[in-house]
C-alpha positions in Angstrom: 0.0 0.0 0.0 1.3 3.5 -0.9 2.5 5.5 2.1 0.4 8.5 1.2 -2.7 6.3 1.0 -1.9 4.7 4.3 -1.4 8.1 5.9 -4.7 9.3 4.5 -6.6 6.3 5.7 -5.0 6.7 9.1 -6.0 10.4 9.2 -9.6 9.6 8.1 -9.9 7.0 10.8 -8.4 9.4 13.4 -10.8 12.2 12.4 -13.8 9.8 12.3 -13.1 8.6 15.8 -12.4 12.2 16.9 -15.8 13.3 15.5 -17.5 10.3 17.1 -16.2 11.3 20.5 -17.4 14.9 20.0 -20.8 13.8 18.8 -21.4 11.3 21.7 -20.2 13.9 24.3 -22.5 16.6 22.8 -25.4 14.2 22.9 -24.7 13.3 26.6 -24.0 16.8 27.9 -27.0 18.8 29.1 -28.0 21.9 27.0 -25.6 21.2 24.1 -28.1 20.2 21.4 -27.3 23.4 19.6 -23.8 22.1 18.9 -25.0 19.1 16.8 -25.7 21.2 13.6 -22.3 23.0 13.6 -20.7 19.6 14.5 -22.3 18.0 11.4 -21.1 20.7 9.1 -17.6 20.5 10.7 -17.6 16.7 10.2 -18.5 17.0 6.5 -15.9 19.7 5.9 -13.0 17.9 7.6 -13.7 14.4 6.3 -14.3 15.9 2.8 -10.9 17.6 3.1 -9.2 14.3 3.6 -11.2 12.6 0.8 -10.1 15.4 -1.5 -6.4 14.9 -0.6 -3.8 13.3 -2.8 -4.0 10.0 -0.9 -7.6 9.3 -1.9 -8.3 11.6 -4.9 -4.8 11.3 -6.4 -5.0 12.8 -9.8 -8.5 12.8 -11.1 -9.2 13.1 -14.9 -12.3 14.9 -16.0 -12.2 14.8 -19.7 -9.1 16.7 -20.7 -8.8 18.4 -17.3 -6.6 16.9 -14.7 -7.4 17.7 -11.1 -4.8 16.9 -8.5 -5.8 16.2 -4.9 -4.7 18.5 -2.0 -1.2 17.8 -0.9 -1.4 15.6 2.2 0.8 17.8 4.4 -1.4 20.8 3.6 -4.6 18.8 4.2 -3.2 17.6 7.6 -2.2 21.2 8.6 -5.7 22.5 7.7 -7.3 19.6 9.6 -5.3 20.2 12.8 -5.9 23.9 12.7 -9.6 23.3 12.1 -9.8 20.8 14.9 -8.1 23.2 17.3 -10.4 26.1 16.3 -13.5 23.9 16.6 -12.4 22.6 20.0 -11.8 26.2 21.1 -15.4 27.0 20.2 -16.6 23.9 22.2 -14.4 24.8 25.2 -15.8 28.3 25.3 -19.4 27.0 24.9 -19.1 24.3 27.5 -17.6 26.2 30.4 -13.9 26.8 29.7 -10.8 24.7 29.8 -11.2 23.4 33.3 -14.9 22.5 33.1 -15.3 21.3 29.5 -14.9 17.6 28.7 -13.3 18.6 25.4 -10.1 19.8 27.0 -8.4 16.4 26.9 -9.1 16.2 23.1 -7.5 19.6 22.6 -4.4 18.5 24.5 -4.2 15.3 22.5 -4.0 17.0 19.1 -0.2 17.5 19.0 0.2 13.8 20.1 -2.0 12.7 17.2 0.1 14.8 14.8 3.2 13.1 16.0 1.6 9.7 15.6 0.7 10.7 12.0 4.5 11.3 11.4 4.2 15.0 11.1 7.6 16.8 11.5 8.1 18.3 14.9 9.2 21.6 13.3 7.2 23.4 12.0 4.0 21.4 12.0 3.8 19.9 15.5 5.3 23.0 17.0 2.6 25.1 15.3 -0.1 22.8 16.6 1.3 23.1 20.2 1.2 26.9 19.8 -2.4 26.8 18.6 -3.4 24.5 21.5 -1.7 26.7 24.1 -3.6 29.7 22.6 -6.9 27.7 22.6 -6.3 26.5 26.2 -5.6 30.1 27.3 -8.8 31.4 25.6 -10.7 28.6 27.3 -9.2 29.6 30.7 -10.0 33.3 30.2 -13.6 32.6 29.1 -14.4 30.2 32.0 -17.7 30.6 33.7 -16.4 32.2 36.8 -19.4 34.4 37.3 -21.6 31.4 37.9 -19.2 30.0 40.5 -18.8 33.3 42.2 -22.4 34.1 42.7 -23.2 36.6 45.5 -26.0 34.4 46.8 -23.4 32.0 48.1 -22.6 33.5 51.5 -19.8 31.0 52.2 -17.9 32.0 49.0 -15.5 34.9 49.8 -12.9 36.8 47.8 -10.1 34.5 49.2 -11.9 31.5 47.8 -12.2 33.2 44.4 -8.5 33.9 44.4 -7.7 30.2 45.3 -10.0 29.1 42.4 -8.3 31.4 40.0 -4.9 30.3 41.1 -5.9 26.6 40.7 -7.2 27.3 37.2 -3.9 28.9 36.1 -1.9 26.0 37.8 -4.0 23.6 35.7 -3.1 25.7 32.6 0.6 25.6 33.5 0.6 21.8 34.1 -1.2 21.3 30.8 1.3 23.5 28.9 4.2 21.8 30.6 2.8 18.4 29.6 2.6 19.6 26.0 6.2 20.7 26.2 7.2 17.3 27.5 5.6 15.7 24.5 7.4 18.1 22.2 10.8 17.3 23.7 10.2 13.5 23.6 9.0 13.8 20.0 12.0 16.0 19.0 14.8 13.7 20.4 14.5 11.0 17.7 14.7 13.6 15.0 18.1 14.9 16.2 20.8 13.8 13.7 23.4 11.6 15.1 21.4 10.4 18.1 
């Protein structure tokens, strides 16, 4: 089997399972029915992107016109950026980075890129950067106002500071874990090692 076709089929399988996890979680979470329609559109777009790549489409002849598929490296780059952007939308909509069940999928994207044999620099490094930005946006848009309601007389300013500090510690540990993945992925690519 051709390496490009194998990579494409692996990416399609990965994206299908990724979308299945999103769909099941959106169905099970309360008040997320409004996410199903954008999720369906996102699914069609991302899977369509992979089908139109050079691994599946190859070079398609339509009469005298030859249509080449999207280069696989470009298709994967677009796919991972789209996945990160959509997960950012889901994080913001479902309570922020600490509350959302989709945070673990966001943190897993660079690892999936490594497993799909993407080069650490610049692709995987870019994905890590996108994930850190998405995680930060998710932390800044967390639903603190619901947690810090004035009706709760036992909840003081000190407790709010502790909660904020814990949230940013969570962010720091998550970013450090991504950096650990990057270092481990980078070592085998050092010449002479």
